[in-house]
C-alpha positions in Angstrom: 84.7 264.8 242.7 87.5 263.3 244.8 87.2 262.3 248.4 89.6 263.5 250.9 91.7 260.4 251.0 91.9 260.4 247.2 93.0 264.0 247.4 95.7 263.1 249.9 96.9 260.2 247.6 97.0 262.4 244.6 99.0 265.1 246.5 101.5 262.4 247.5 101.8 261.3 243.9 102.5 264.9 242.8 105.1 265.0 245.7 106.8 262.0 244.3 106.8 263.1 240.8 107.6 266.8 241.2 108.5 267.9 244.7 111.2 265.4 245.5 109.5 263.0 247.9 111.8 260.0 248.4 110.1 257.8 250.9 106.5 257.3 252.0 106.3 254.8 254.9 104.6 253.6 258.0 102.5 250.7 259.3 100.8 249.0 256.3 101.5 252.1 254.1 103.1 250.0 251.3 101.6 247.4 249.0 99.2 245.8 248.9 97.0 247.7 251.5 98.3 251.2 250.9 97.5 252.4 254.4 94.5 251.6 256.6 92.5 254.3 254.8 94.2 253.6 251.4 95.8 257.1 251.4 99.1 255.7 250.0 97.6 253.2 247.6 99.6 252.9 244.2 102.4 255.2 245.1 105.9 254.2 244.0 108.0 255.2 247.0 106.0 253.4 249.7 107.3 250.9 252.2 106.0 249.1 255.3 107.7 249.9 258.6 107.7 247.7 261.7 104.9 248.4 264.2 107.0 251.0 266.0 105.9 254.7 266.1 109.1 255.8 267.6 111.0 254.0 264.8 108.9 255.7 262.2 109.6 259.2 263.5 113.3 258.4 264.1 113.7 257.0 260.6 112.0 260.0 259.0 114.3 262.3 260.9 117.4 260.4 259.8 116.3 260.3 256.2 115.6 264.1 256.3 119.0 264.8 257.9 120.6 262.7 255.2 119.1 264.9 252.4 116.0 262.9 251.6 112.4 264.1 251.8 110.3 261.6 253.6 106.5 261.5 254.4 105.9 259.2 257.3 102.5 258.0 258.8 101.5 257.3 262.3 98.5 255.0 261.5 96.3 256.7 264.2 97.2 259.8 266.2 96.5 257.9 269.4 99.8 256.3 269.0 101.8 259.4 268.3 101.9 260.4 272.0 104.8 257.9 272.7 106.9 259.8 270.2 106.7 263.3 271.8 110.3 263.5 272.7 111.3 262.8 269.1 108.8 265.3 267.8 110.4 267.9 270.1 113.8 267.0 268.7 112.6 267.2 265.1 110.9 270.6 265.8 114.0 272.0 267.3 116.5 271.0 264.6 116.4 274.3 262.6 116.4 276.5 265.7 119.1 274.6 267.6 121.4 274.7 264.6 120.9 278.4 264.2 119.4 277.8 260.8 122.2 275.5 259.4 120.1 272.4 259.2 116.7 271.9 257.7 114.5 268.9 258.4 112.2 268.4 255.4 109.8 265.8 256.7 106.0 265.4 256.9 104.3 263.4 259.5 100.7 262.6 258.6 98.2 260.9 261.0 94.4 260.5 261.2 92.8 262.4 264.0 89.5 262.8 265.8 86.3 260.9 266.5 83.2 260.1 264.3 84.1 256.5 263.2 83.3 254.8 266.5 87.0 254.1 267.0 86.5 253.8 270.8 89.2 254.2 273.3 92.3 253.8 271.2 91.3 255.2 267.8 89.3 258.4 268.6 91.8 260.8 270.1 92.6 264.3 268.9 96.2 265.5 268.6 95.7 269.1 267.7 96.4 270.7 271.1 99.4 268.5 271.7 100.7 269.4 268.3 100.6 273.1 269.0 102.6 272.5 272.2 105.5 271.1 270.0 107.4 274.2 268.8 109.1 274.1 265.5 106.4 272.2 263.7 104.0 273.7 261.2 100.6 272.0 261.7 97.7 271.7 259.1 94.3 270.1 259.3 92.0 270.2 256.4 88.2 270.2 256.3 87.7 269.3 252.6 89.4 267.4 249.8 90.6 270.5 247.9 92.3 271.9 251.1 93.8 268.4 251.9 95.4 268.4 248.4 96.7 272.0 248.6 97.9 271.8 252.2 99.7 268.5 251.5 101.6 270.0 248.6 102.6 273.0 250.7 103.6 270.6 253.6 105.8 268.6 251.2 107.4 271.8 249.8 108.3 273.2 253.2 111.9 272.7 254.2 111.1 272.0 257.8 108.8 269.6 259.6 105.1 269.7 259.1 102.3 267.7 260.7 99.4 266.9 258.4 96.5 266.0 260.7 93.7 264.2 258.7 90.3 264.1 260.2 89.4 260.5 259.9 85.7 261.0 259.8 86.1 263.1 256.6 88.4 260.8 254.7 85.5 259.4 252.7 83.7 262.7 252.4 83.5 264.0 248.8 84.3 267.4 247.6 81.5 269.9 247.1 81.1 272.1 244.0 83.9 274.6 244.0 86.3 272.3 245.9 87.5 270.5 242.8 91.2 269.5 242.7 92.8 271.0 239.6 93.4 268.3 237.0 91.1 265.6 238.4 88.4 264.2 236.0 84.9 265.6 236.4 83.4 262.1 236.6 84.1 260.7 240.0 83.6 257.2 238.7 86.4 257.7 236.1 88.6 258.8 238.9 87.8 255.8 241.0 88.7 253.6 238.1 92.0 255.4 237.6 93.4 255.6 241.2 91.4 253.1 243.4 92.8 249.6 243.4 90.3 246.8 242.9 89.4 244.8 245.9 90.0 241.4 244.2 93.4 241.6 242.8 95.9 244.3 243.7 99.0 242.5 242.9 99.1 243.4 239.2 97.3 246.8 239.4 98.9 250.1 238.6 97.1 253.4 238.9 96.5 255.8 236.0 97.1 259.2 237.5 95.3 262.2 236.0 97.2 265.3 234.8 97.2 267.0 238.2 98.1 270.6 238.6 99.9 272.3 241.5 97.8 273.9 244.2 99.8 275.4 247.1 97.6 276.6 249.9 99.8 278.9 252.1 100.4 277.4 255.5 98.9 279.8 258.1 96.1 281.2 255.8 92.6 280.6 257.1 89.4 280.7 254.9 86.0 282.0 255.6 83.7 278.9 255.2 80.6 281.0 255.8 80.1 284.8 255.9 78.2 286.3 258.9 77.8 289.5 260.9 76.7 288.6 264.4 79.0 285.9 265.7 82.5 284.5 264.7 83.0 280.9 265.0 86.7 279.7 264.8 87.0 276.0 264.1 88.7 273.4 261.9 88.6 269.8 260.6 85.2 268.0 261.0 83.7 270.7 263.1 83.8 273.2 260.1 80.9 271.2 258.5 79.0 270.9 261.7 79.3 274.5 262.6 78.3 275.6 259.1 75.2 273.4 259.4 74.4 275.0 262.7 74.9 278.4 261.2 72.5 277.5 258.4 69.8 276.6 261.0 70.2 279.8 262.9 70.0 281.8 259.6 66.3 280.7 259.4 65.8 282.7 262.6 67.6 285.7 261.2 70.9 285.0 263.0 74.0 285.6 261.0 77.1 283.5 261.9 80.6 283.7 260.3 82.6 280.4 260.2 86.4 280.6 260.0 88.2 277.4 258.9 91.7 277.8 260.3 93.2 275.1 258.1 96.6 275.8 259.8 97.1 275.6 263.6 100.6 276.8 263.4 101.2 279.3 262.1 97.6 280.4 262.4 95.7 283.3 260.7 95.3 285.8 263.6 94.6 288.6 261.1 91.5 286.7 259.8 90.3 286.0 263.3 90.8 289.6 264.4 89.1 291.1 261.4 86.0 288.8 261.9 85.7 289.5 265.6 85.9 293.2 265.0 83.0 292.8 262.6 80.9 290.5 264.8 82.0 291.4 268.3 81.5 287.8 269.5 83.7 284.7 269.5 83.0 281.0 269.8 85.9 278.4 269.4 84.8 274.9 268.6 86.9 271.7 268.3 87.0 268.1 269.3 90.0 268.0 271.6 89.6 267.8 275.3 88.7 271.2 276.8 91.6 271.7 279.3 94.7 273.3 277.8 92.8 273.3 274.5 94.1 275.3 271.5 90.9 277.2 271.5 91.8 278.4 275.0 94.8 280.0 273.6 92.8 281.8 270.9 90.3 283.0 273.6 93.2 284.3 275.8 94.6 286.3 272.8 91.2 287.6 272.0 90.7 288.8 275.6 94.1 290.5 275.6 94.0 292.2 272.2 90.3 292.5 271.4 88.8 293.1 274.9 87.0 296.3 274.0 85.7 294.8 270.7 83.8 291.9 272.5 80.1 292.3 273.4 79.9 289.0 275.1 82.4 286.6 276.9 84.2 284.5 274.4 83.3 280.8 274.7 85.0 277.4 274.1 83.0 274.4 273.1 85.4 271.3 273.0 85.6 267.7 274.0 85.0 266.4 277.5 88.2 266.0 279.6 88.1 262.2 279.5 90.7 259.6 279.1 89.1 258.2 276.0 85.9 258.0 273.9 83.5 255.0 274.3 82.4 252.8 271.6 78.7 253.2 272.1 76.9 255.9 270.3 75.7 257.7 273.4 79.3 257.8 274.8 80.9 259.2 271.7 78.1 261.8 271.3 78.6 262.9 274.9 82.3 263.2 274.5 82.7 265.7 271.6 80.6 268.7 270.5 77.4 267.9 268.5 75.1 269.9 266.3 72.5 270.7 268.9 75.1 271.9 271.5 76.8 274.1 269.0 73.6 275.6 267.8 72.6 276.5 271.3 76.0 278.0 272.1 75.8 280.1 269.0 72.3 281.3 269.9 73.3 282.1 273.5 76.3 284.1 272.5 74.3 286.2 269.9 71.5 286.9 272.4 74.0 288.1 275.1 73.8 291.8 275.6 76.8 293.9 276.9 
């Protein structure tokens, strides 16, 4: 069973072999490291860029406009904020040219907390991403989705952000989340595609016979069925919310967890159908609570589903702070945790209209 970072690496390999990827680059992306999380290890089109995020995005735009198909990486999303003007230009290329020019590029970057990255390596980028029109935005919660969303991102003719939750990059797939074509023995997969620590200079990967899996951009999945409350979330919070729902099930409380997978386009039909069934809505994510993407979903729910709601919709998100501290207690206080999510679920279900 692959980890998420292995799934991303295998998807990039398929991108090189079958989907026309010409360049995979960023800080430390090339040999010998293969990226700070090893997501690009062993790939044949990788190269190391200067330590310049604006240069990375600008180079990807230039390559894409010249007919290439690049995948660029910002090593941590915390350093993508100084590229906002270029991201806006990339997002506007197809629109401003009246459909004459595509921009087939993928920007991937690790996001979120959970690894004690402190002030400069723990930010979220999802709300900022959704405020950048023209980009499709995906954010997986498991290795299979990471594989399928990356293939769809590469195949798309216009820019896609692939936001990788860094706390899940070493998480292994669960039964039913297998990547088509991977060996069933995870140790065999490790030997095939993970470089040895001692000597990487002469190592080459032995890629399994991977199959295509294109998860449609904009299609959510129901991570857990339920009848009394809809929880809309994504990335690392899918697992935390599902665990909270499992706890509440012991008390006879039924919670449905929707994993968005795509933040733009997003699957409003799935949200709408679930809220009509449960009559309650909780949005959960790690990004700071002010101008949060969950606020947009709650606003739309209030406008379109007002008479379906039996309780005020609620957002549970990160604290509006400049950063996240290194100490455990500071990180825990900065983003939603299991106990707080469980209590928010319980309160919403108990609320009577």
